Every structure is written in structure tokens, then in C-alpha cells.
C-alpha positions as CSV (number, residue, x, y, z in Angstrom):
1,M,108.6,81.7,128.2
2,T,108.7,80.6,124.5
3,M,108.5,83.3,121.8
4,D,106.9,81.5,119.0
5,H,105.4,84.5,117.2
6,G,106.4,87.9,116.0
7,I,105.3,91.2,114.5
8,C,106.9,93.4,111.8
9,L,108.1,96.6,113.4
10,Q,109.9,98.0,110.4
11,S,108.6,99.7,107.3
12,V,108.9,96.6,105.1
13,V,110.8,93.4,105.6
14,P,111.8,91.0,102.8
15,V,110.7,87.4,103.2
16,R,112.9,85.0,101.3
17,S,112.5,81.5,100.0
18,E,115.6,80.2,101.7
19,P,117.7,81.5,104.6
20,S,120.0,83.7,102.5
21,H,120.2,87.2,101.2
22,K,121.1,85.8,97.8
23,V,117.9,84.0,97.1
24,E,114.6,85.3,95.8
25,M,112.2,87.4,97.9
26,C,108.9,85.5,97.8
27,T,106.9,88.2,99.6
28,Q,107.2,91.0,102.1
29,L,106.0,91.9,105.6
30,L,104.6,95.4,106.2
31,F,104.5,97.2,109.5
32,G,102.1,95.6,112.0
33,E,101.7,92.3,110.3
34,L,101.9,89.2,112.5
35,Y,103.5,85.9,112.0
36,S,104.3,82.6,113.7
37,V,107.8,81.2,114.0
38,L,108.3,77.8,112.4
39,Q,112.1,77.4,112.8
40,A,114.9,79.4,114.2
41,E,118.5,79.5,113.2
42,P,121.3,81.8,114.4
43,E,120.9,84.3,111.6
44,W,117.5,83.4,110.1
45,V,113.9,82.7,111.2
46,K,111.4,80.7,109.2
47,I,108.0,82.2,109.6
48,K,104.4,81.7,108.5
49,L,102.5,85.0,107.9
50,E,99.3,85.2,109.8
51,Y,97.6,87.2,107.1
52,D,97.9,84.6,104.2
53,N,99.7,81.6,105.7
54,Y,102.7,82.3,103.4
55,E,106.0,80.8,104.6
56,G,109.5,82.1,104.2
57,W,112.6,83.3,105.9
58,I,113.4,86.7,107.5
59,N,116.7,87.8,108.9
60,V,116.8,87.5,112.7
61,K,117.6,91.3,112.9
62,A,114.1,92.0,111.6
63,H,112.4,89.6,114.0
64,S,110.4,91.2,116.8
65,A,109.2,88.4,119.1
66,L,105.8,88.2,120.7
67,D,104.7,85.7,123.3
68,E,101.4,83.7,122.9
69,P,99.2,86.0,124.9
70,E,100.4,89.2,123.2
71,F,100.1,87.5,119.8
72,E,96.5,86.5,120.5
73,H,95.7,89.9,121.8
74,L,97.0,91.7,118.7
75,L,95.4,89.1,116.5
76,H,92.0,89.8,117.9
77,A,92.5,93.6,118.4
78,G,91.5,94.3,114.8
79,A,94.0,95.7,112.3
80,R,93.0,98.6,110.3
81,C,95.3,99.8,107.5
82,S,97.3,103.0,106.9
83,L,95.8,105.0,104.0
84,D,98.5,107.6,103.6
85,L,101.0,106.7,100.9
86,V,103.8,107.3,103.3
87,Q,103.4,108.4,106.9
88,L,105.5,108.4,110.1
89,V,104.8,106.1,113.0
90,T,106.3,107.0,116.4
91,N,107.4,104.6,119.1
92,E,106.7,106.9,122.1
93,T,108.4,104.5,124.5
94,K,111.7,104.5,122.7
95,K,111.4,108.0,121.1
96,E,111.9,106.6,117.6
97,Q,110.1,107.1,114.4
98,F,110.2,105.8,110.9
99,P,107.9,105.7,107.8
100,V,105.2,103.2,107.2
101,L,103.7,102.5,103.8
102,Y,100.2,102.4,102.3
103,G,98.3,99.3,103.4
104,S,100.4,98.6,106.6
105,S,98.6,97.1,109.5
106,L,97.8,99.1,112.6
107,P,96.7,96.4,115.2
108,G,94.4,97.7,117.9
109,I,94.7,101.4,116.9
110,E,92.4,103.7,118.8
111,E,92.6,107.5,118.7
112,F,95.9,107.3,116.8
113,R,97.5,105.1,119.5
114,M,98.6,101.4,119.6
115,E,100.2,99.3,122.4
116,I,102.4,96.6,121.1
117,A,104.4,94.4,123.5
118,G,104.3,97.0,126.2
119,E,105.4,99.9,124.0
120,V,103.2,102.8,122.9
121,W,103.1,103.7,119.2
122,V,101.4,106.7,117.6
123,Y,100.2,106.9,114.0
124,D,98.7,110.3,113.2
125,G,97.4,109.6,109.7
126,Q,94.5,108.3,107.7
127,V,93.2,104.9,108.8
128,S,90.9,102.5,106.9
129,M,87.4,101.6,108.2
130,I,86.3,98.1,109.0
131,S,84.5,96.8,105.9
132,D,80.8,96.0,106.5
133,F,81.2,93.3,103.9
134,E,83.7,91.5,106.0
135,E,81.5,91.9,109.1
136,G,78.7,90.1,107.3
137,D,76.2,92.9,107.3
138,E,73.5,92.9,104.6
139,E,74.7,95.0,101.7
140,G,72.2,96.6,99.3
141,P,73.0,96.8,95.6
142,G,74.0,100.4,95.9
143,D,76.2,99.9,98.9
144,L,77.9,96.9,97.3
145,M,78.6,98.8,94.1
146,E,80.0,101.7,96.2
147,L,82.4,99.3,97.9
148,K,83.5,98.0,94.5
149,H,84.3,101.5,93.3
150,D,86.1,102.3,96.5
151,L,88.2,99.2,96.1
152,V,89.2,100.3,92.6
153,H,90.0,103.8,93.9
154,D,92.2,102.5,96.6
155,A,94.0,100.1,94.2
156,M,94.6,103.1,91.8
157,Q,96.8,104.6,94.4
158,F,99.5,102.1,93.4
159,M,99.5,103.5,89.9
160,N,103.1,103.6,88.4
161,A,104.6,101.6,91.4
162,P,107.5,99.6,89.9
163,Y,107.3,95.9,89.4
164,L,109.1,93.9,92.1
165,W,108.9,90.1,92.4
166,G,107.4,89.4,95.8
167,G,106.7,93.1,96.5
168,R,103.6,94.4,98.3
169,S,104.4,98.1,98.6
170,L,104.2,101.3,96.6
171,F,108.0,101.1,96.1
172,G,107.8,97.7,94.4
173,I,104.9,95.3,93.9
174,D,103.9,92.3,91.8
175,C,100.6,91.5,90.1
176,S,99.2,89.3,92.8
177,G,100.6,91.6,95.5
178,L,98.6,94.5,94.0
179,V,95.4,92.4,94.1
180,Q,96.0,91.2,97.7
181,M,96.8,94.7,99.0
182,A,93.8,96.3,97.2
183,Y,91.5,93.9,99.0
184,K,93.4,94.2,102.3
185,L,92.5,97.9,102.3
186,K,88.9,96.8,102.4
187,N,89.6,94.2,105.2
188,I,89.0,91.3,102.7
189,R,91.6,88.6,102.8
190,L,93.0,87.0,99.7
191,P,95.8,84.5,99.3
192,R,99.2,85.7,98.1
193,D,99.6,84.0,94.7
194,A,97.5,84.5,91.5
195,S,96.9,80.7,91.3
196,Q,95.5,80.8,94.8
197,Q,93.4,83.9,94.2
198,A,91.8,82.3,91.2
199,E,90.1,79.8,93.5
200,Q,88.4,82.6,95.5
201,G,84.9,84.0,94.9
202,E,82.5,83.1,92.1
203,P,83.1,82.8,88.3
204,V,81.9,85.6,86.0
205,T,80.8,84.1,82.7
206,S,82.0,86.9,80.4
207,L,83.5,90.3,80.4
208,E,80.1,91.7,79.5
209,E,78.9,90.6,83.0
210,A,81.9,92.0,84.8
211,E,81.8,94.7,87.5
212,P,84.5,97.0,88.9
213,G,86.8,95.1,91.3
214,D,86.4,91.8,89.6
215,L,89.6,89.9,89.1
216,A,90.8,88.9,85.7
217,F,93.3,86.0,85.4
218,F,95.5,85.3,82.4
219,E,97.2,82.1,81.2
220,N,100.6,81.2,79.6
221,E,101.1,78.9,76.7
222,E,100.6,75.8,78.9
223,G,97.3,77.1,80.1
224,K,98.6,77.9,83.6
225,I,97.6,81.1,85.4
226,C,100.5,83.6,85.1
227,H,99.0,87.0,85.8
228,V,96.1,88.7,87.5
229,G,94.6,92.2,87.5
230,I,91.7,94.2,88.8
231,L,88.9,95.3,86.4
232,I,88.3,99.1,86.5
233,D,85.3,98.6,84.3
234,R,84.5,96.3,81.3
235,Q,87.1,98.1,79.1
236,K,90.0,98.8,81.4
237,I,92.2,96.8,83.8
238,L,94.7,97.8,86.5
239,H,97.6,95.4,86.7
240,C,101.3,95.3,87.3
241,S,103.5,94.5,84.3
242,G,106.8,96.4,84.5
243,K,104.9,98.9,86.7
244,V,101.3,99.2,87.9
245,R,99.4,100.4,84.8
246,N,96.0,100.9,83.3
247,D,95.5,99.1,80.0
248,I,92.7,98.2,77.6
249,M,90.9,95.0,78.3
250,D,88.7,92.8,76.1
251,Q,87.6,89.2,75.8
252,Q,90.9,88.3,74.2
253,G,93.0,89.8,77.0
254,I,95.1,92.8,77.8
255,F,96.0,95.2,75.0
256,H,99.1,97.1,76.0
257,N,98.6,100.9,75.5
258,N,102.3,101.6,74.7
259,L,103.2,98.4,72.8
260,H,100.0,98.4,70.9
261,E,99.7,94.6,71.1
262,Y,98.1,91.9,73.2
263,T,100.4,90.9,76.1
264,H,98.2,88.7,78.3
265,K,95.6,86.1,77.2
266,L,92.4,86.0,79.3
267,K,91.6,82.8,81.1
268,M,88.8,83.6,83.5
269,I,87.2,86.3,85.6
270,R,86.3,85.9,89.3
271,R,84.1,88.0,91.6
272,V,85.1,88.2,95.3
273,I,82.6,90.9,96.3
């Protein structure tokens, strides 16, 4: 039987641009996230992440294979997210445990238990709810605004996390990873990169029309998108620059609270919810 899929059964796994430990980490897998195998070599496996279709290489030692039926089962089982900043998960079958991080996937979890590839896992922590927005229910204005504020609250849990190129966790994250993870916690999928995220949702004409949770995109000297952040309100933005931080925002861009200067030039604002 071919094993053309896999699942991350470690706290966090680096995904690299080429099959080598010496090249850049382009993204990360968190516990419970699924992927498909595109190419296998003795020491490395090229994968496509199910969550955002991102491609890269993981070391074969981090690869936990799934057959097609198990992959499909977990894919459709529903994956809520861990809401504890750090919490232990236990493999009851092997009597092993290790920490999982905020925003990790918990496929098919029910009453703190999951079954993955014939093994029983227990996560005794806070778990996200399935978003009504994602299920397509009608949201009233009050419900939708509550969802936006909840999204900002969840994103603020990453405050002061250090910047890490390709990172998606509290222990290292980049600007687009912060945005993707904040929306993941509300069961709303966004692509991995800022340039891809800028194609989602609807345009917001000006900062005066912005709402909490809207995404602000910034451009470099060539006019290309180079940065993204989450609007807390019309005067403040949460973004990752050096670390996840809360800075002043206006129509010109981000005004760095410590440097006392503008560091990012605003290009556009988009609304996903």
C-alpha cells in the first residue's frame, strides 16, 4: 500500500526550500497538520501542505506516513485548534507526551481524544470552536463584529513572539505567518504569503472605513507587497517586525513606537470577514 500522505506528529517541523538543513526555512508544520508527499529521497521528503498548498522539504525523520483512507478520514474529521499557548499532548498508545503550541491542529478531537493512524492521543486543554462564519451561517452585524474582535484578541496572544522567517509559532513567526495563524484560529483559511493574502477578501477604500481584523498591506520602493499586519482598530496595528508588536497606524503607514519614525508604507487594506 502506498503512503503518499503524512501528518505532523511533532511540536513543530521546519519546512525547507531545498532538501538540506543549510537552506532557508520557508514555513513550518505544526502538530496535527496534514500534507501530501510529492517526492521522496533517502533523507528528505518533498511535501505539499494540505492547509495552504505550500510546498517544501522536511527531513524524513519528521515524516509520519498516512495511507489514503486515513488521510481522507482525518481531512474530513474537522480540525479544531489548540488555544493554550503551550500544552502537553499524550500518545496513550505509546505512553509518550510532548508539548504542542498555540494554533496546532487537533484532527477529529472529541472529548479530549483523537485517533490518528490507529493510535490514541489525548489533549486536555482549551480547544477552538468551529467558526459559524466558515460554516456559512448568516451572521448579524453584532455577531460579525464580535467575531472580528475575537480574532484580534486571539492574534494578540502572539504579542512579543520573536520574528523568524518562515515561522508560524509563538517561539518564532513572520508577518504573514501571524496573519495566517490568527485566521486559522477562527477556522478561516488564508494563504501563506503576504502577496497571496492580498488577493483575499474585498478592498477597503480607506483607513477611516477599516474595522478590527482587516488586513493592511505595505509596499517596498518597487511597489511590491513586502509586509502585512492585522488592524486592531483605525489607529493601531498588530504586526511582526523584529517581534510581534502593536504600533500606531495612519493612512501613510506604520509609525514605529520605539524608533519614532515611519517604517512601512501603506499600500492597501483588505477585509476577509
